Steps between C-alpha positions, in 0.01 A plus 500: 500500500304308238634359173314341213738263327373423156599145423688444178718230351872540563546528125288817507638654817817649626790261517567325826806297584288268711393179330189315618518120507194316374218591266206682651233750404609854431356624828663226712831575331460874558421457871791254539738734317401799716549293814841380376600861429400605851691208655810594298478850654419375852534126575277542809211677326154390614209513254131415543348369178121505479269335251131420493584152369666201669602366158693819417686481832581132447636571150707786637628264769624264227686787333652609831609140572669470161680830556615419855292770669395415853131561572201376696133474403261621770197274529237459766545200722751359744813651338364856476681635809821310424506637145461857630769447765743355243445794264550752778806345663697318230710739295532258208124493426442777248135459405169417659234395249154584625151456363335839544203357690732322747755763591389849414348577839638525850863404440799699617792423270721807524796276416390530137555816299332404173162372392435345161141471375496237226154590376263796518338556839141607448421567865717796599438426868673162456788671324539757778480228766771300321725805474431569867664171594842655430435875504406551863626607838840344553604514135834680482575456128332637187231271363420438135197351325530337157196412289580256219257563215510361147480790256212506250310231688186461706725552804593847382133580434403381849783698657397814316134447586554450872767763563540872480236757425268263321473272806468794738213647296330160479547454877352848567198423280437172684542669837258779411244241382539306826452818703180577309371146564562533874347849510174358362465247780 
C-alpha cells in the first residue's frame, strides 16, 4: 500500500497529542511525528527511512535524538554489517536511516513493515528496489510506504511529473523511440 503524506505545519493539520521536542523543518517534524505515532501504537515497529541526501538524514537523526527515538544510520564502510544486524535483532531500534543510493538494492529487511521516502524518488526502479527490501519473500506482515511531500512545492510537481499516467506515457514514448533507434541499426 502506498501513501502520499502531504507535509503541513501542526497548526494547519489535525490535532495530535504528541509533542515534538526541538525546532526543525516542517518535513523533519512531520516524519518524526509519524514515527512517534507508530511507536505509540507498536513500541517495536521497524521503519526504513530513505532520502537522497545525507544532510536530510543527519537532520532527522538530530530530531530523533531529541525525541528519544532509537535509530541507526546505514553508511558504507566498516560498520555497515553491524548497523544492519543491530536494526534486525534489537527490538528497541525503531528506525534505519538510509541514503537511497546506499541501501535501496539487495537488502532483505523483512523485520521492517514501513518505508518512509523523505523526498521524491525520480527513478521508479530505485523506489521499487527500496520497497523490495521489506516487501519480499519471508515478510509475514502488511507493508506500508509513506511518501512525504510538501504541498504546493517543487516536490509536489516532481512527484506528479514522475508518477502515474503522465510518467507511464512519457516512459512509453521514450521506449518507443529507443526501439526505433535500435531497429535502424
